[in-house]
C-alpha positions in Angstrom: -37.8 -5.6 60.7 -38.0 -3.8 57.3 -34.8 -1.9 56.2 -36.4 1.6 56.7 -37.7 0.6 60.2 -34.2 -0.5 61.1 -32.7 2.7 59.8 -35.2 4.6 61.9 -34.4 2.5 65.3 -30.8 3.0 64.4 -31.0 6.8 64.1 -33.1 6.8 67.5 -30.8 4.7 69.4 -27.7 6.8 68.2 -29.5 10.1 69.2 -29.9 8.5 72.6 -26.2 7.6 72.6 -25.3 11.3 71.8 -27.4 12.4 74.6 -25.8 9.9 77.1 -22.4 11.1 75.9 -23.3 14.7 76.7 -24.3 13.6 80.1 -21.0 11.9 80.7 -19.1 14.9 79.5 -21.1 17.2 81.7 -20.7 14.8 84.8 -17.0 14.6 84.1 -16.7 18.3 84.2 -18.5 18.4 87.6 -16.2 15.6 88.8 -13.1 17.6 88.1 -14.5 20.7 89.5 -15.2 19.0 92.8 -11.7 17.5 92.7 -10.2 21.0 92.5 -12.3 22.2 95.6 -10.9 19.5 97.6 -7.3 21.0 97.1 -7.6 23.6 99.7 -8.7 20.7 102.1 -5.7 18.3 102.0 -2.1 18.2 102.0 -1.5 17.0 98.4 -3.3 15.9 95.2 -2.8 12.3 96.0 -4.7 10.6 98.7 -3.9 6.9 98.2 -6.4 5.6 100.7 -9.3 7.6 99.1 -8.2 6.4 95.6 -8.3 2.6 96.9 -11.8 3.3 98.1 -13.0 4.7 95.0 -11.3 1.8 92.9 -13.1 -0.8 95.3 -16.5 0.9 94.9 -16.1 0.7 91.0 -15.3 -2.8 91.2 -18.2 -3.8 93.6 -20.9 -1.8 91.8 -19.9 -2.7 88.2 -22.8 -4.3 86.4 -22.9 -7.1 83.6 -21.8 -4.8 80.6 -19.3 -2.9 82.5 -16.6 -5.4 83.8 -14.6 -4.9 86.9 -11.4 -4.3 85.0 -12.8 -1.8 82.6 -14.6 0.1 85.5 -11.3 0.3 87.6 -9.5 1.6 84.4 -12.0 4.4 83.7 -11.8 5.6 87.3 -8.1 5.2 87.7 -7.9 7.6 84.4 -10.5 9.9 86.0 -8.5 10.1 89.2 -5.3 10.6 87.4 -6.8 13.6 85.4 -8.0 15.1 88.5 -4.6 15.0 90.3 -3.0 16.5 87.1 -5.6 19.4 87.2 -4.9 19.8 91.0 -1.3 20.1 90.6 -1.6 22.9 88.0 -3.0 25.4 90.6 -6.0 26.6 88.4 -7.6 29.5 90.2 -11.1 28.7 91.2 -13.6 31.3 90.0 -17.3 30.9 91.1 -20.2 32.4 89.1 -24.1 32.0 89.4 -25.9 29.7 87.2 -24.9 26.8 85.1 -22.0 26.3 82.7 -22.8 28.3 79.5 -24.3 31.3 81.4 -23.2 34.9 80.6 -21.5 35.1 84.1 -19.2 32.2 83.0 -18.4 34.0 79.7 -17.4 37.1 81.9 -15.4 34.9 84.2 -13.4 33.4 81.5 -12.8 36.8 80.1 -11.6 38.3 83.5 -9.5 35.3 84.4 -8.3 33.5 81.5 -7.5 29.7 82.2 -9.4 29.6 85.4 -11.6 26.8 86.7 -15.2 28.2 86.6 -17.5 26.7 89.1 -21.3 27.2 89.1 -23.4 28.3 92.0 -27.2 28.1 92.5 -27.5 31.4 94.0 -25.7 34.9 94.1 -25.2 34.5 97.9 -23.5 31.1 97.2 -20.8 33.1 95.3 -20.3 35.7 98.0 -20.2 33.4 100.8 -18.0 30.8 99.0 -15.5 33.7 98.4 -15.8 34.9 101.8 -15.1 31.5 103.4 -12.1 30.8 101.0 -14.0 28.0 99.3 -13.3 29.8 96.0 -10.5 32.4 95.3 -12.7 34.7 93.3 -16.2 35.2 92.2 -17.8 37.0 89.3 -21.3 38.5 89.4 -23.5 41.0 87.2 -24.1 44.3 88.8 -26.0 46.0 86.0 -27.5 45.4 82.5 -27.9 48.2 80.0 -31.6 47.4 79.4 -32.9 46.1 82.7 -30.7 48.1 85.2 -29.1 47.2 88.4 -29.2 43.6 89.6 -30.9 44.2 92.9 -29.6 40.9 94.6 -26.0 41.7 94.0 -26.4 45.3 95.2 -28.0 44.0 98.4 -25.2 41.6 99.1 -21.9 43.5 98.2 -22.0 46.2 100.7 -22.1 43.9 103.6 -20.0 41.1 102.1 -16.6 42.5 103.1 -15.4 41.6 99.6 -13.4 43.8 97.3 -13.7 44.4 93.6 -10.7 43.5 91.7 -11.9 44.0 88.1 -14.8 44.5 85.8 -16.0 43.4 82.3 -18.9 44.7 80.2 -20.0 41.6 78.1 -22.3 42.0 75.0 -25.2 39.8 75.8 -26.5 38.0 72.9 -29.4 35.6 73.4 -30.7 32.8 71.2 -34.0 30.9 71.3 -33.1 27.3 71.4 -35.0 23.9 71.4 -34.5 20.3 71.3 -33.3 19.1 68.0 -36.1 18.4 65.6 -38.6 20.4 67.3 -41.1 22.1 65.4 -41.1 26.1 65.8 -44.7 26.2 65.3 -45.3 23.9 68.3 -43.6 26.3 70.8 -45.6 27.9 73.3 -43.3 28.9 76.1 -39.9 29.9 76.6 -37.8 29.4 80.0 -35.0 31.8 81.0 -33.8 34.0 83.8 -36.1 37.0 84.4 -33.6 39.5 83.3 -33.1 37.6 80.1 -36.7 37.4 79.5 -37.1 41.2 80.0 -34.3 41.9 77.5 -36.2 39.8 74.9 -39.7 41.0 75.9 -40.5 42.3 72.4 -39.4 39.2 70.6 -41.3 36.8 73.0 -44.5 39.0 72.4 -44.2 39.0 68.6 -43.8 35.1 68.5 -46.6 34.6 71.2 -44.2 32.7 73.3 -45.1 32.9 77.1 -42.1 33.7 79.3 -41.5 31.4 82.0 -38.9 32.3 84.6 -36.1 30.0 85.7 -33.2 30.5 88.0 -30.8 30.8 85.1 -30.3 31.2 81.6 -28.1 28.2 81.0 -29.9 26.2 83.8 -33.0 26.5 81.5 -31.2 25.1 78.5 -29.8 22.2 80.7 -33.4 21.6 81.9 -34.7 21.6 78.3 -32.1 19.2 77.3 -32.8 16.7 80.3 -36.7 17.0 80.5 -37.6 17.9 76.9 -40.9 19.6 78.2 -43.4 19.6 75.4 -43.8 23.0 73.4 -40.9 24.6 75.3 -38.0 26.7 74.2 -35.1 28.3 76.3 -33.5 31.7 75.9 -29.6 31.2 76.6 -26.3 31.7 75.2 -25.0 30.2 72.0 -22.5 28.5 74.4 -25.2 26.9 76.3 -26.8 25.5 73.3 -23.7 23.8 72.2 -22.8 22.5 75.7 -26.4 20.9 76.2 -27.0 19.7 72.5 -29.7 22.1 71.5 -30.7 23.5 68.3 -30.4 27.3 67.9 -33.7 28.4 66.2 -32.8 32.2 66.1 -29.9 34.2 67.3 -29.7 37.7 68.6 -33.3 37.9 70.0 -32.4 40.5 72.4 -34.6 43.8 71.9 -31.4 45.9 71.7 -28.2 45.2 69.9 -26.3 47.2 72.3 -27.6 44.9 75.2 -24.5 44.7 77.4 -24.0 43.3 81.1 -21.3 44.6 83.4 -19.8 42.0 85.7 -17.6 42.4 88.7 -14.7 40.4 89.9 -14.8 39.9 93.6 -11.9 38.8 96.2 -11.2 38.8 99.7 -8.2 41.1 99.2 -8.0 44.4 97.1 -6.4 44.8 93.8 -2.7 46.4 93.9 -3.5 48.9 91.2 -6.4 50.5 89.2 -7.9 53.5 87.5 -11.5 53.3 88.6 -12.9 53.1 92.1 -16.1 52.2 93.8 -17.8 53.1 97.0 -21.3 52.7 98.8 -22.5 55.1 101.3 -25.7 56.5 102.9 -26.3 60.0 104.2 -28.8 61.6 106.5 -32.4 61.6 105.1 -32.4 65.4 104.8 -32.6 67.9 101.9 -29.3 68.7 100.3 -27.4 65.8 101.8 -26.9 63.9 98.7 -26.0 67.0 96.7 -23.4 67.9 99.2 -21.6 64.5 99.0 -21.6 64.5 95.1 -20.2 68.2 95.2 -17.1 66.8 96.8 -16.4 64.9 93.5 -17.1 67.7 91.3 -14.9 70.0 93.4 -12.1 67.6 93.0 -12.5 67.3 89.4 -13.4 63.5 89.6 -15.6 62.0 86.9 -18.6 59.8 88.3 -19.3 56.9 85.7 -22.1 55.4 87.7 -24.7 56.4 90.3 -27.0 54.0 91.5 -29.4 53.9 94.5 -31.2 51.1 96.5 -33.4 51.2 99.5 -31.9 50.3 102.8 -33.6 47.3 104.2 -32.7 48.2 107.7 -33.8 51.8 107.4 -37.0 52.2 105.5 -37.3 55.4 103.7 -33.5 55.9 103.3 -31.1 54.9 100.4 -27.7 53.4 99.8 -25.8 55.1 97.0 -23.4 53.3 94.7 -20.6 55.4 93.0 -18.1 54.6 90.5 -15.6 57.2 89.4 -12.3 57.5 87.5 -9.3 57.7 89.5 -7.0 55.8 91.9 -6.9 55.6 95.5 -3.1 56.3 95.5 -4.0 59.8 94.3 -3.9 62.1 97.4 -6.9 64.0 96.0 -9.0 60.9 95.7 -8.1 59.8 99.4 -9.0 63.5 100.4 -12.5 63.1 98.8 -13.1 59.7 100.2 -12.1 60.9 103.9 -14.5 63.7 103.4 -17.3 61.6 102.1 -16.7 59.1 105.0 -16.9 61.8 107.6 -20.2 63.2 106.1 -21.9 59.9 105.6 -24.0 57.9 108.0 -22.4 54.8 106.7 -19.5 54.3 104.0 -17.5 51.6 102.5 -14.9 51.8 100.0 -15.4 48.9 97.6 -11.9 48.8 95.6 -9.8 50.5 93.0 -9.3 48.3 90.2 -8.7 48.3 86.4 -11.4 49.5 84.3 -13.0 47.5 81.7 -12.0 48.1 78.3 
């Protein structure tokens, strides 16, 4: 083999080694997350019988290049690290998507030092918190360009969960592709439908066909694994770094002010706060919504958000979501909420929590 061919082959093999290393790190992260989730289901971090079983399986399944001793040493180290993490009592926070999603960025902001665990669907986040598998959940409720997140608005009223906090996260999208890709060959861009909508102008100008995917970071992970020809992804710079992709252009969102508001959900309410949320329905009659809103005006309470969503169980009627400044410890706020509950056909107070800054 000539020297230049050997060099190309060496570079190709090293690129593949780098890919495998990234996959190993991703799988180790998932392994540690699963270990943390077992914490609530057993009496302590050490399960000697289980660890012996894992080591025996590592020995049995090791192949020619991975010696039995080395395989057992690796898994012993992995389990030791898992025990250490379980002993630190990390708060487990669920989010929808894959690692690198903007929801994870919001979760890290709201609960510093937490163990963030990805879920495929929003419903998985809600159900996991309801059942106690996760201590907290983070979900997007509205975007400054695309408006409310309808799935979250549908799930929240019936979930029984409380809003414990909020964060408005600047959403900066990047166009990314596999390293070495020729930008001129790109034809499609994969991402979550809301992200594609936020970058609609950029994609149209560059003649990139938007292809919906269940998650922004999930699109980046798929791109790194499958390497579809002529494809790019729209996701965060964090996702590009996590999955070894090359950022072709940053800040491709149509408006620089693009932000998404995220909610922190819990089975118990916050002990203090200066912002409140509620959801209610009124009789489908003229003036009923106005009379409900006049309760807040009469008490001098500032509404910061009003959103509506059709009631699935009552076609033609709407649920109304309200956010307002104030605390439920204030007698004036309690009086307004009591009056609204009396006037409404359905009502749920979603929580009083610290307003995002």
